[in-house]
C-alpha positions as CSV (number, residue, x, y, z in Angstrom):
1,X,0.0,0.0,0.0
2,X,2.8,2.4,0.9
3,X,4.5,1.9,-2.5
4,X,1.2,2.6,-4.2
5,X,0.7,5.8,-2.2
6,X,4.2,7.0,-2.9
7,X,4.1,6.1,-6.6
8,X,0.8,8.0,-7.2
9,X,1.9,11.1,-5.2
10,X,-1.0,10.8,-2.8
11,X,-1.1,12.8,0.4
12,X,-2.9,10.5,2.9
13,X,-5.3,11.9,5.5
14,X,-7.3,9.7,7.9
15,X,-9.9,10.3,10.6
16,X,-10.3,7.1,12.6
17,X,-13.5,7.2,14.7
18,X,-12.7,3.7,15.9
19,X,-10.0,5.2,17.9
20,X,-12.5,6.6,20.3
21,X,-13.0,3.1,21.8
22,X,-11.5,2.8,25.2
23,X,-10.7,-0.9,24.5
24,X,-8.8,-1.1,21.2
25,X,-8.0,-4.6,20.2
26,X,-4.7,-5.6,18.6
27,X,-6.1,-5.4,15.1
28,X,-7.4,-1.9,15.7
29,X,-4.1,-0.7,17.1
30,X,-2.2,-2.2,14.2
31,X,-4.7,-0.5,11.8
32,X,-4.3,2.9,13.5
33,X,-0.5,2.5,13.4
34,X,-0.7,1.8,9.6
35,X,-2.9,4.9,9.1
36,X,-0.4,7.0,11.1
37,X,2.5,5.6,9.0
38,X,0.6,6.3,5.7
39,X,-0.1,9.8,6.7
40,X,3.5,10.5,8.0
41,X,5.2,9.0,5.0
42,X,3.1,10.9,2.5
43,X,3.0,14.3,4.2
44,X,-0.6,14.0,5.4
45,X,-2.2,13.7,8.9
46,X,-3.9,11.0,10.9
47,X,-6.5,11.9,13.4
48,X,-7.6,9.7,16.3
49,X,-10.4,11.7,17.9
50,X,-11.6,10.8,21.4
51,X,-15.3,10.6,20.8
52,X,-17.6,10.2,23.8
53,X,-20.1,7.3,23.9
54,X,-23.6,8.0,22.6
55,X,-25.2,4.7,23.5
56,X,-25.7,5.3,27.2
57,X,-28.9,4.9,29.1
58,X,-28.9,8.6,29.9
59,X,-30.3,10.4,26.9
60,X,-29.2,13.8,28.2
61,X,-25.7,12.6,28.4
62,X,-26.0,11.1,24.9
63,X,-27.1,14.4,23.6
64,X,-24.2,16.3,25.3
65,X,-21.7,13.7,24.1
66,X,-23.1,14.0,20.5
67,X,-22.6,17.7,20.6
68,X,-19.1,17.3,21.9
69,X,-18.3,14.7,19.2
70,X,-19.6,17.1,16.5
71,X,-17.4,19.9,17.9
72,X,-14.4,17.6,17.8
73,X,-15.1,16.5,14.2
74,X,-15.7,20.1,13.2
75,X,-12.3,21.1,14.6
76,X,-10.6,18.3,12.7
77,X,-12.2,19.5,9.4
78,X,-11.2,23.1,10.2
79,X,-7.6,22.0,10.7
80,X,-7.7,19.9,7.5
81,X,-9.1,22.7,5.4
82,X,-6.5,25.1,6.8
83,X,-3.7,22.6,5.9
84,X,-5.0,22.1,2.4
85,X,-5.2,25.9,1.8
86,X,-1.6,26.4,3.0
87,X,0.3,24.0,0.8
88,X,3.4,24.7,-1.3
89,X,4.9,22.5,-4.0
90,X,8.6,21.9,-3.8
91,X,10.2,19.9,-6.6
92,X,13.3,17.8,-6.2
93,X,15.6,16.3,-8.8
94,X,18.3,13.9,-7.7
95,X,21.8,14.4,-9.1
96,X,22.6,10.7,-8.6
97,X,21.2,7.6,-10.2
98,X,19.4,5.1,-8.1
99,X,18.3,1.6,-9.1
100,X,14.6,1.1,-10.0
101,X,12.2,0.5,-7.1
102,X,14.8,1.7,-4.5
103,X,13.3,3.8,-1.7
104,X,15.0,7.1,-1.3
105,X,14.5,9.0,1.9
106,X,14.0,12.8,1.8
107,X,14.3,15.5,4.5
108,X,12.7,18.9,4.0
109,X,13.6,21.6,6.5
110,X,13.2,25.4,6.9
111,X,16.0,27.8,7.6
112,X,13.7,30.2,9.6
113,X,11.2,28.1,11.6
114,X,9.2,31.1,13.1
115,X,5.9,29.3,13.8
116,X,6.0,27.2,10.7
117,X,5.9,23.5,10.4
118,X,7.0,21.3,7.5
119,X,5.0,18.2,6.7
120,X,6.4,16.4,3.6
121,X,6.6,13.0,2.2
122,X,9.4,11.0,3.8
123,X,10.7,9.6,0.5
124,X,9.9,8.1,-2.8
125,X,10.4,4.9,-4.9
126,X,12.6,5.4,-7.9
127,X,11.0,5.0,-11.3
128,X,13.5,5.0,-14.2
């Protein structure tokens, strides 16, 4: 999957509502780790919101929890829309030759970091 994401220049974002469970099983944890890795490697973001339960016997609490969950989700979408509006394209051409399908790591940094954060893909697979 990672090779596909890298080869197609996809920036991967995920919002995993399953992460709100207080009892994540091993498969859920492994799945979230993969979502985190896909996002990190492609320059995207992975969100694991802490939603409150809405299946309680207390309907007032369910309503309050639902409002909280909507607010959490709204803040995630605001952050995503902000990130998507503040993107820059940096192109890179390697001076050296690498064999086909070799994974080449990249590091992108800023000289002046005044309140800025770089999120970029971590590397690419060579296509000759």
